[in-house]
C-alpha positions as CSV (number, residue, x, y, z in Angstrom):
1,M,-1.1,-12.6,-7.9
2,A,0.6,-10.6,-5.8
3,D,3.0,-12.1,-2.5
4,N,-0.4,-12.8,0.4
5,T,2.0,-11.8,3.0
6,A,3.0,-7.9,2.1
7,G,-0.9,-8.0,1.0
8,E,-1.1,-8.8,4.8
9,T,1.8,-6.3,6.7
10,I,-0.1,-3.4,4.2
11,R,-3.0,-4.6,5.2
12,R,-2.3,-4.4,8.7
13,Y,-0.6,-1.3,8.4
14,I,-3.6,0.8,6.6
15,V,-6.6,0.1,9.2
16,E,-3.9,0.6,12.1
17,K,-2.9,3.4,10.8
18,F,-6.0,5.5,8.7
19,P,-9.1,5.3,11.2
20,L,-10.9,5.4,8.0
21,A,-10.6,1.6,6.7
22,K,-10.9,0.5,10.5
23,K,-14.7,1.8,10.4
24,R,-15.3,0.6,6.7
25,G,-14.2,-2.7,6.7
26,L,-10.8,-3.8,3.7
27,N,-10.7,-5.8,1.9
28,H,-7.4,-6.5,-0.2
29,T,-9.6,-4.8,-4.2
30,D,-11.2,-1.9,-2.4
31,S,-10.1,1.5,-4.0
32,L,-8.1,3.3,-1.2
33,L,-7.9,6.3,-3.3
34,E,-11.3,6.9,-4.6
35,T,-12.5,6.6,-1.4
36,G,-10.7,8.2,0.4
37,I,-8.3,6.1,2.8
38,L,-5.5,7.0,2.2
39,D,-4.8,11.1,1.0
40,S,-1.2,12.2,-1.1
41,M,0.0,12.3,3.0
42,G,-1.1,9.2,3.8
43,V,-0.1,8.3,0.7
44,L,3.6,9.5,1.7
45,E,3.5,7.5,4.9
46,L,2.2,4.5,3.3
47,V,5.6,4.9,1.0
48,E,7.6,5.5,4.4
49,F,6.3,2.0,5.8
50,I,6.7,-0.5,2.4
51,E,9.5,1.0,1.8
52,G,11.4,0.5,6.1
53,E,9.2,-2.6,5.7
54,F,10.1,-4.0,2.6
55,R,14.2,-2.7,2.3
56,I,13.1,-1.3,-0.7
57,S,12.9,1.7,-2.4
58,V,10.2,4.1,-3.8
59,T,11.3,6.3,-6.2
60,D,9.4,9.3,-7.8
61,E,8.5,7.9,-10.4
62,D,6.9,4.8,-9.0
63,L,4.6,7.3,-7.1
64,L,1.4,6.6,-9.4
65,P,-1.9,6.3,-8.5
66,D,-1.8,2.4,-10.5
67,N,1.2,1.7,-7.8
68,F,-1.5,2.3,-4.2
69,Q,-5.2,2.2,-5.2
70,S,-5.4,-0.9,-3.7
71,I,-3.9,-3.6,-1.2
72,E,-3.7,-6.6,-3.6
73,R,-2.1,-3.3,-6.3
74,I,0.9,-1.9,-3.7
75,A,1.5,-5.8,-2.4
76,A,1.9,-6.2,-6.2
77,F,4.2,-3.9,-6.1
78,V,6.4,-4.3,-3.0
79,Q,6.9,-7.7,-5.5
80,Q,8.0,-6.5,-8.0
81,K,10.1,-4.4,-6.7
82,T,12.0,-7.0,-4.4
83,R,12.5,-8.9,-7.4
84,T,14.5,-5.8,-8.8
85,N,16.5,-4.6,-5.6
């Protein structure tokens, strides 16, 4: 299970930054890509946020849909990256 604190931080950012997330309500397992909450530009904005917030580096190879599918998946990705950095 991913770090709940990271998940909550990511959730707050998404709800504040992306109006559709606020309108729909959002839990940690909702698909951000399939629901249209995140598009390609949104993913890039989110990457910039998590790089700064969690002090990690996201490479081009990390930009896989699986890593950004849901808050739960993003938090797990962040946790994995913080362990390897």
